[in-house]
C-alpha positions as CSV (number, residue, x, y, z in Angstrom):
1,M,-0.1,0.0,-0.2
2,A,2.9,2.3,1.0
3,N,4.6,1.7,-2.5
4,A,1.4,2.4,-4.4
5,A,0.7,5.8,-2.6
6,R,4.4,6.7,-3.4
7,K,3.9,5.9,-7.1
8,Q,1.2,8.3,-7.2
9,Q,3.3,11.1,-5.8
10,K,4.6,13.7,-8.4
11,P,8.3,13.1,-9.1
12,E,9.2,16.7,-8.9
13,H,8.1,16.2,-5.1
14,H,11.2,13.7,-4.7
15,E,14.5,15.5,-3.9
16,I,17.7,13.6,-3.0
17,A,19.3,15.6,-0.1
18,I,22.8,14.6,1.1
19,T,25.0,15.9,3.8
20,R,28.8,15.4,4.3
21,I,31.3,16.5,6.3
22,V,34.3,17.6,4.6
23,N,38.1,18.2,6.1
24,A,38.6,21.4,4.5
25,T,37.5,25.1,4.5
26,P,34.5,26.2,2.6
27,D,36.8,27.9,0.2
28,K,38.7,25.1,-0.8
29,V,35.5,22.9,-1.1
30,F,34.1,25.0,-3.1
31,K,36.9,25.6,-5.5
32,A,36.7,21.8,-5.9
33,W,33.4,22.2,-7.8
34,L,34.6,24.8,-10.0
35,Q,37.9,23.9,-11.1
36,P,38.2,21.1,-13.7
37,G,41.7,19.8,-12.3
38,H,39.5,19.4,-8.7
39,L,36.4,18.2,-10.3
40,S,37.9,15.4,-12.3
41,R,39.1,13.8,-9.0
42,W,36.0,13.1,-7.5
43,W,33.1,13.4,-9.9
44,G,31.0,10.6,-10.7
45,P,29.8,7.2,-9.1
46,R,31.5,3.8,-8.7
47,E,31.0,0.4,-9.9
48,G,31.6,-1.8,-6.9
49,L,35.1,-0.6,-5.6
50,Q,36.2,1.0,-8.9
51,D,35.8,4.7,-9.4
52,F,34.4,6.3,-12.8
53,S,37.0,8.5,-14.4
54,T,36.2,12.1,-15.7
55,P,38.0,12.6,-18.8
56,H,36.2,15.8,-19.8
57,V,35.2,18.7,-17.7
58,E,34.1,21.9,-19.2
59,V,33.3,24.5,-16.4
60,D,32.3,28.4,-17.1
61,P,31.6,29.7,-13.5
62,K,29.3,32.5,-13.7
63,P,25.5,32.6,-14.1
64,G,24.4,31.3,-17.2
65,G,27.9,29.5,-17.7
66,I,28.0,26.0,-19.0
67,F,28.7,22.8,-16.9
68,R,29.4,19.8,-19.0
69,T,31.1,16.5,-18.0
70,C,32.0,13.2,-19.4
71,I,32.5,10.4,-16.9
72,R,33.8,7.0,-18.1
73,S,32.8,3.5,-16.5
74,P,35.6,1.2,-15.3
75,R,34.6,-0.7,-18.5
76,G,34.8,1.9,-20.8
77,D,31.4,3.3,-21.2
78,E,31.1,7.1,-21.4
79,Y,28.2,9.1,-20.1
80,W,27.6,12.8,-20.9
81,A,25.8,15.6,-19.1
82,R,25.4,19.1,-19.1
83,G,23.7,22.0,-17.5
84,V,24.1,25.8,-16.7
85,F,25.0,27.7,-13.6
86,T,22.1,29.4,-12.1
87,E,23.8,30.7,-8.9
88,I,27.6,31.2,-7.7
89,D,28.0,32.7,-4.3
90,P,31.4,31.8,-3.1
91,P,32.2,30.3,-0.8
92,R,28.7,29.7,0.5
93,R,26.3,28.5,-2.2
94,L,26.3,26.8,-5.7
95,G,23.5,26.1,-8.2
96,F,23.2,24.5,-11.6
97,T,20.9,22.3,-13.7
98,H,22.0,18.8,-14.8
99,G,20.8,16.8,-17.4
100,W,22.0,13.8,-19.4
101,E,22.8,14.3,-23.0
102,N,20.8,12.3,-25.5
103,E,22.1,10.3,-28.6
104,D,22.0,13.8,-30.5
105,G,24.1,15.4,-27.9
106,K,21.4,17.4,-26.5
107,S,20.4,17.8,-23.0
108,G,17.4,15.7,-21.8
109,H,15.2,16.4,-18.7
110,E,17.2,18.8,-16.5
111,R,17.2,18.7,-12.5
112,L,18.3,21.6,-10.4
113,V,21.2,21.1,-8.1
114,T,22.0,23.3,-5.1
115,V,25.1,22.9,-2.9
116,E,25.5,24.9,0.3
117,F,28.9,25.1,2.1
118,A,28.8,26.2,5.7
119,A,32.1,26.5,8.1
120,T,32.3,24.1,11.1
121,V,35.6,24.5,13.0
122,D,38.1,23.9,10.4
123,K,35.7,21.8,8.2
124,T,32.8,22.2,5.9
125,R,29.3,20.8,6.3
126,L,28.2,20.3,2.8
127,S,24.3,20.0,1.9
128,F,23.8,18.8,-1.6
129,R,20.2,18.8,-3.2
130,I,18.9,17.7,-6.3
131,G,15.1,17.8,-7.5
132,G,12.7,18.1,-10.3
133,F,13.0,14.4,-11.5
134,E,10.6,13.3,-14.5
135,S,9.8,10.1,-12.9
136,I,10.1,8.1,-9.4
137,E,12.3,5.5,-11.3
138,S,14.6,8.2,-12.4
139,Y,14.7,9.5,-8.7
140,D,15.1,6.0,-7.5
141,S,18.1,5.5,-10.1
142,E,20.3,8.3,-9.0
143,V,20.2,8.4,-5.1
144,E,23.3,5.7,-4.9
145,G,25.3,7.3,-7.5
146,W,25.1,10.9,-5.9
147,N,25.8,9.6,-2.7
148,E,28.9,7.8,-3.9
149,C,29.9,11.0,-5.9
150,M,29.7,13.0,-2.4
151,D,31.7,10.1,-0.6
152,R,34.5,10.5,-3.1
153,L,34.7,14.3,-2.4
154,V,35.0,13.6,0.9
155,Q,37.7,11.0,0.4
156,C,39.6,13.3,-1.6
157,F,40.2,15.6,0.9
158,A,40.7,13.0,3.5
159,D,43.5,11.1,1.6
160,G,45.4,14.3,0.4
161,R,44.4,13.8,-3.4
162,Q,43.1,17.8,-3.4
163,A,46.7,18.9,-2.1
164,S,48.1,16.9,-4.9
165,A,45.7,18.8,-7.4
166,N,47.1,21.9,-6.3
167,R,50.6,20.8,-6.8
168,K,49.9,19.7,-10.2
169,E,48.5,23.1,-11.1
170,A,51.8,24.6,-10.0
171,Q,54.1,22.3,-12.1
172,S,54.3,24.9,-14.9
173,F,56.3,27.1,-12.4
174,M,58.8,24.0,-11.6
175,T,62.1,23.3,-13.4
176,P,62.2,20.3,-15.8
177,H,64.1,18.5,-13.1
178,I,61.8,19.1,-10.1
179,R,58.8,18.2,-12.4
180,S,60.4,15.0,-13.2
181,R,61.0,13.8,-9.7
182,F,57.5,14.8,-8.8
183,A,55.8,13.0,-11.5
184,R,57.9,9.6,-10.4
185,S,56.9,10.0,-6.7
186,R,53.1,9.7,-7.0
187,I,51.7,6.2,-6.1
188,Y,48.2,5.2,-7.4
189,R,46.0,2.6,-5.6
190,R,43.6,0.6,-7.7
191,W,40.6,-1.3,-6.5
192,R,39.1,-4.4,-7.7
193,R,35.8,-5.7,-7.4
194,K,33.0,-7.2,-9.7
195,P,31.0,-4.3,-11.3
196,S,27.5,-3.8,-9.9
197,D,24.6,-3.1,-12.0
198,G,22.1,0.1,-11.6
199,V,21.5,1.4,-15.1
200,H,18.4,3.2,-16.1
201,R,18.6,5.4,-19.1
202,Q,20.0,5.5,-22.6
203,V,22.7,7.5,-23.4
204,R,25.5,7.6,-26.1
205,N,28.9,5.5,-25.9
206,R,30.9,7.7,-27.8
207,E,33.7,5.3,-28.3
208,E,31.9,2.4,-29.5
209,G,28.9,4.2,-31.0
210,R,26.6,1.8,-29.1
211,S,23.5,2.9,-27.0
212,R,24.2,2.7,-23.3
213,T,22.2,3.3,-20.3
214,A,23.1,6.2,-17.8
215,P,24.7,5.3,-14.4
216,S,23.1,5.9,-11.1
217,L,24.3,9.5,-10.8
């Protein structure tokens, strides 16, 4: 009975709300959403214990500016999404639309994302919300993926990868000798587990030209 009543609710009434504590100041966490070098390190869900990668990030951080990404699954499937910024209030609040691109490269149904950043001692209380879903099924399909995405953001600051991103951006000021030593010093950890299912929407796989389903994000 409860499930039947839930199905009758309008999908726009459903909103994914996620709260995380991030081990960094609001200014640093805010920048992690707007700088491609930062964003590419945590944007996207997971398959099992393997992270999606983000080979393309296009950000124009101003109201009306574009927000476009491509995430790639561990199996090589690519999923493109785009939107526009609706609000930029550093380092307190961020707003943008988000929609999966269809096979013609155009954005499908768009939802509204809002992110709030509140200082708490030397950390940040991050409040993420996305609403305006076209169906209950699409809402259900994205809950896990967005939670995984926020977990990856928290982990980036917990294990120092964002600090590594800052160092990488500064490499252009290093001498070739120092840059070479820095590159050799990096260590990458790879996690392995059988990929999990959780796919719901059709999008384009640009490498193979086949129709794929969008991940839960």
